[in-house]
SEBA-918377 format. One record per residue (C-alpha): residue in one letter; x, y, z negated. Coordinates in steps of 0.25 Angstrom, whole numbers, plus 5000, padded with zeros to 4 digits. Each point is the difference from the previous one (the first is absolute). Layout:
% SEBA-918377
aXYZ;...
//
This chain:
% SEBA-918377
x500050005000;x501150104997;x500649985014;x498750025006;x499850134992;x501450055004;x499749975014;x498750075000;x500650134993;x501150005010;x499050005011;x499250114993;x501250094999;x500449985015;x498650035004;x499950134991;x501450055004;x499650065013;x498850074994;x500950064989;x499650155004;x498549964999;x500249944987;x500750124995;x498950095004;x498949914993;x500850014987;x500350155001;x498550025002;x499649924988;x501050064991;x499650145004;x498649974997;x500349934987;x501150104995;x499850145006;x500850074989;x501349945006;x499850055014;x499950154996;x501550025004;x500250035014;x501549974999;x499849854997;x499049965010;x500949955010;x500849934990;x498949934994;x499749945014;x501549965002;x500049944986;x498749925002;x500649955013;x501249964992;x499249924990;x499249935011;x501249965007;x500749954988;x498849924995;x499949935013;x501549965000;x499749944987;x498849925006;x500849965012;x501349964995;x499649964986;x500950094992;x499850004985;x499250114995;x500950034988;x501150045010;x499150105007;x500650145001;x499150135002;x500250065013;x500950135000;x498850085004;x499349954987;x501150054992;x500050145007;x498550014998;x500149974986;x501150114998;x499050095008;x498949974991;x500950034988;x500450135006;x498550045002;x499649974986;x499149895004;x499849904988;x500749865001;x498649944997;x499550065013;x501249945008;x499849864993;x498650005003;x500250035015;x501049885000;x498949914995;x498950065009;x500949985012;x500549864997;x498649964996;x499550055014;x501149945007;x499749864993;x498550015005;x500550035014;x500949885000;x498949924993;x499050035011;x501049965011;x500249864993;x498549975004;x500350035014;x501149895000;x499449884993;x498649964994;x500649904991;x499450044985;x501149934993;x501150075009;x499450134999;x499950004985;x501549955000;x500450125009;x499250094991;x500849964988;x501350015007;x499650145005;x499650044986;x501349954994;x500950065010;x499350135000;x500050024985;x501449965000;x500450105011;x499250114993;x500749984987;x501449995005;x499850125010;x499250094989;x501249984991;x500950065010;x499050115003;x499950034985;x501550014998;x500150095012;x498950094995;x500550004986;x501450035004;x499550125008;x499250054988;x501249994991;x500850085011;x499050105001;x499850014985;x501550024998;x500050105011;x498950074993;x500750014987;x501350045006;x499350115008;x499250044988;x501250004991;x500750085011;x498850105000;x500150024985;x501550025000;x500050105012;x498750084999;x500150104989;x501550024998;x499750154998;x498950094995;x499950065014;x498749995007;x500650005014;x501149914997;x499149904993;x499150005012;x501249985010;x500449884992;x498649945001;x500250015015;x501349955000;x499649874992;x498849995009;x500849995013;x501049914994;x499649875006;x498550024998;x499450105009;x500450075013;x499450144996;x499650064986;x499350134998;x499750074987;x498950104998;x499850074986;x498850084996;x500350155000;x499250014987;x501149894994;x501150095005;x499450124993;x499950085012;x499350134999;x499349985013;x499549874995;x498549985000;x499849874992;x498550005001;x499950015015;x499649895008;x500949945006;x501150054991;x501250065006;x501349915000;x501550045004;x500849905007;x501349994991;x500749895006;x500249905012;x500949905005;x500149905011;x501049905005;x500949985007;x500050165004;x499450094990;x499550105011;x499649895011;x498549994995;x499250135004;x498950034989;x498850095001;x500450054986;x501450054998;x500750014987;x499750124991;x498750035007;x498750014992;x498849935006;x498749924998;x499549875004;x498549995006;x499149974989;x499649875007;x501449965003;x500649884993;x501150084993;x498950094994;x499249884995;x501249944994;x500350134992;x498550014996;x499849864995;x501549964996;x499849875008;x501249955008;x499849965015;x500749905009;x499750035014;x500549915012;x500250045015;x498750035007;x499350044987;x499350145001;x500850114992;x501249914998;x500950105007;x500050135008;x499650144996;x499049964990;x501049944991;x501150105003;x500949885005;x500549975014;x499150005012;x499849905011;x500049855000;x501349974994;x499549994986;x499849854996;x499450034985;x500050104989;x499950004986;x499350124993;x500250024985;x499650114990;x501150054991;x499349994987;x500750034986;x499350014986;x498750005007;x500350125010;x500149995014;x501250075005;x500049975015;x500149895010;x501149915006;x499949925013;x500949895005;x499949975015;x500649885008;x500250035015;x500549935012;x500449854999;x499950004984;x499049904994;x498850064995;x499850034985;x499349894992;x499450004987;x501249964993;x500650125005;x498950094995;x500249944986;x501550045001;x499750145006;x499050034988;x501149974990;x501050095007;x499050115001;x499649984986;x501450024995;x500350115009;x498750084996;x500549994985;x501350065005;x499450105008;x499050044988;x501250014991;x500850095009;x498750085003;x499850024984;x501550034998;x500050105012;x498750074994;x500650004986;x501350055005;x499350115008;x499250044988;x501250004991;x500850085010;x498950105002;x499850024985;x501550014998;x500150115011;x498850074995;x500750014986;x501450045005;x500350155003;x499550035014;x500750145002;x501350064995;x499850084987;x500250155000;x501250034991;x501350065001;x500949924991;x500349895010;x499849955014;x499449865000;x499649895009;x499549864997;x499749875006;x499149894996;x500149865007;x499149894996;x500549864999;x500149925014;x499749874994;x498849924994;x500250054986;x499250125004;x500050154997;x500650034986;x499850124991;x501250095003;x499850155000;x500750135000;x499750144997;x500450155000;x499450094989;x500250154999;x500350044986;x499950144993;x501350085000;x500349965015;x500449864995;x499649875008;x499749864995;x500449895009;x499449864997;x500149865005;x499349884994;x499649855002;x498949924996;x500349864998;x499049925009;x499449995014;x498750045007;x498950104997;x500149984984;x501550055000;x499650115010;x498950054991;x500949994988;x501050085007;x499050115002;x499650014986;x501450014995;x500350115011;x498950084995;x500449984986;x501450045003;x499450135007;x499250024987;x501149994991;x500950095009;x499050114999;x500250014985;x501550015002;x500449884993;x501549964999;x500449885009;x500149904988;x498750054994;x499349995013;x500449865001;x499649974986;x498650055003;x500049925013;x500349874992;x498850024992;x499150025012;x500549865005;x499849944987;x498650055000;x499749955014;x500549864995;x499050014989;x498950045009;x500249895009;x500249904988;x501449965004;x501249974991;x501150104997;x500950015012;x499149945010;x499850135007;x501350065002;x500750115008;x501350085000;x500150155002;x501150105002;x499750144997;x500950125003;x499950154998;x500950105007;x500150144996;x500650085011;x500350124990;x500949924992;x500349895010;x499849904989;x499349865003;x499349934989;x499549865003;x499649874992;x499849865005;x498949904995;x500649875006;x500350075013;x501350005009;x500850124998;x500150115012;x501250035008;x500650145000;x500850055011;x500850134998;x500550095012;x501550015002;x500150144996;x498850014991;x499350105009;x498949935007;x499849935013;x501450005006;x500749905009;x501049914993;x499949884991;x499250004987;x500349954987;x498949904997;x499849954985;x498949924993;x499850074986;x500449924988;x498850014991;x499149914991;x498949935007;x498749984991;x499149885001;x499049985010;x498650074998;x499049914992;x500949944989;x499850114990;x500850034988;x501350035006;x500650145003;x500450075013;x501250095001;x500150135008;x501450035007;x500450135005;x501150045011;x500350125008;x499950005015;x500850085009;x499250085011;x499549915012;x500249874992;x499249885005;x499149924991;x499649865005;x498949934992;x499549875004;x499449874996;x500749874999;x499549945013;x501050105007;x501249934994;x499649864997;x500049905012;x500349855002;x501150025008;x500850114992;x500250024985;x499650134993;x501550054999;x500249985015;x498750075003;x500450124990;x501350015008;x499350015013;x499150114994;x501250074994;x500650005015;x498850065006;x499850114990;x501550045002;x499950015015;x499850154998;x499050105005;x498649975005;x498550044995;x499349914990;x499249955011;x501349955008;x500649944987;x498749924997;x500149945015;x501549974998;x499749934987;x498949925005;x500849965013;x501249964991;x499349924989;x498649955004;x499949875009;x498949995011;x499149944990;x500250054986;x499749894989;x499550114991;x499450145000;x500950115001;x499850144995;x501150115003;x500150144995;x501250095005;x500150144994;x501050115004;x500150104988;x499950155003;x500550094989;x499250134997;x500750125004;x500450084987;x499350125005;x498749944999;x500249984985;x500050104989;x500249974986;x499950084987;x500449964986;x499050064989;x500250024985;x498949954991;x499450134998;x498750065005;x500650125005;x500849925011;x498649985006;x500150145007;x501449975005;x499549875006;x498950075008;x501050105005;x500949895005;x498849935007;x499650135007;x501550045005;x500249855004;x498750015009;x500450135005;x501449945005;x499249885006;x499150095008;x498849944992;x499550134993;x498549965003;x500249894989;x500550104990;x498850024992;x499549854998;x501449954998;x500350114989;x498849954993;x500449865001;x501450024995;x499450084989;x499149894995;x501049895002;x501250074993;x499150054989;x499549864998;x501549954999;x500450104990;x498849994991;x500049845000;x501349965006;x501550004995;x501250065006;x500749995010;x498850065009;x500350025015;x499250065011;x500249945014;x499350045013;x500249925012;x499650045014;x499749905011;x498749975007;x499450044986;x500450104989;x500349924987;x500150074987;x500649914989;x500250024985;x500849904992;x500349994985;x500549894991;x498749964993;x499349885006;x498750034996;x499150035012;x498950105001;x498649965004;x499050085007;x498750044991;x498950085001;x500050124989;x498850044992;x499550144999;x500850044988;x501349925003;x501350085000;x500749905009;x499749885010;x499850095012;x501450015005;x500049865008;x498750025005;x500450135006;x501249925006;x499149895005;x499150115007;x501250085007;x500949885004;x499749895011;x500649894991;x500650014986;x500549894990;x501049954990;x501249915002;x500949944989;x501549985000;x501049954990;x500250144994;x498550055000;x499050045010;x499750095011;x498750075003;x499850035015;x499150085009;x499950005015;x499450105010;x499849985014;x500750095010;x499250075012;x500449975014;x500650145002;x500849984987;x500649875006;x500350075012;x500750114993;x500849914991;x500549925013;x500550135005;x500850034987;
//
């Protein structure tokens, strides 16, 4: 019986072989009807036909030559088809079901042919059993090969996906610059994944002033694109940098509105062309459109295109693109938030710094502020120039520890506090003591520990009459002082540059430790360079070397303070500074002795008349007779107050500059105060009269006592007359 069955099966195989194509068509129609989901990929249709023909031929060989089914090997087309299904994301269960359906259909086809060759029931049953045994053996063996090929391809693609995802995580978001981050996304996307990548960000996400986030469709800006192999080879309807909108019914607009990614294949509407902002024409094989969403906010749209002979995107590619887009969106959002915070801090910083040169005659000043060029953010560096009474000027440089808006806001509060303390003419060490209390109060208000909010400050006061500079430091680097070669001003030649030796107090915010004021005399035309530590601290150069460079620059000779600032910045600041830098350069200007008149007075009420005459004669010599009446009244009240309540020595000093200042000094540190005299009071009206006649008045203390001063404004014609003298 076995021999008869073998002979029957051999005849059966020989009879079916010429009709292989017909058998293949029958099997394809059957499987297409039973398993339509496996036929949704145009790229595999031809391969399925070849694979089915291979199986038919292999099974007929098995029947004709009597091969052992356990030695069966799946045709090469079957292995390639398994790889294609793996790349397309088709489940392996679908693939195996297709195998079972195909082989069952083949067995049914062959079984029907058996009845045409014999009508012996016993032989038919025996042949059917042999066919089932051979068929299931062949299916088991060949499907094992197919499953292995499928799994191998899935593992390879999974490994590639992990590698590309890891590469995206490593290469995207290396900086906090939006343009750089988006360009990194396009670079990764065109690295063995897509032929063209475009990125559009919502104008509202970029904080454009022209953005209209409520408009439909929303405006976007094409911020990056990249194609391979030639970045300029593909023409796009939307160019980089252009603001545009997608039609409301287009696929990109729907992706932005719904947040759902889309995979489009060749021939599908809206897969390419003007509607998507991608390349026009028939060259686009497929496209992936994905929203860029971070922290629940849609930032824009990234599109991946495959063109030419490249394989179409599959579901697996969409998953990988989603992972890349998600990582990129977070990096873009981080860069966007950092840029916004940095811009806010910079705007706040610049609004709190002096905007214009201060009108004062003690020094010519120039300044520079350079924010950090790193992701550390804007700091709390500041500088200030404050006119003081008696033709003096205060020069201030400070640095709040920290970064961002908080540091800038704290800087503004401290700068205003310094100005308030400067208005009451405190000595530098006393001013820093009060400023230290301000920082401590800020810490208490914010519930911080002592020292958590910290700052440094250097406060210097220059007096052009005595040419004495008084300064104190609260943890701040000391200034550089450049003296002209002949002590006469801005003359050519090498200058002598020194860093004054003086004690440096603790940073502000620690409390309980004293500050000290140092004093030294400056020659006419000396340069004072005040700066924050960012100027001399660098990763590539130690502080001593930086001080040497600064000394060389300041010693070069003549030049305006503006030019000196430029030379210092060029010599010491790298292209991307690692810390904020504030620089203030001042060239001292002594007051002409002819603009100062001094009279020593005895502690005798009879000296008041002599003081009035001295004031009147001085104003006549200066051509300011129009101010004689008010000035005599002011001098009379100030001198009378000093003689009555102060102690010797008493001195009257008159200073002529852009204003007329009258000062009376004595050795009593008790300061007078303005009060309203009652009807029968004999005193209390003197300072009220001074306050009414003068534009400004006040009291300042020094080591030997106090000075009461009053300023009067000069008229325009008085200033012209003075300039002609």
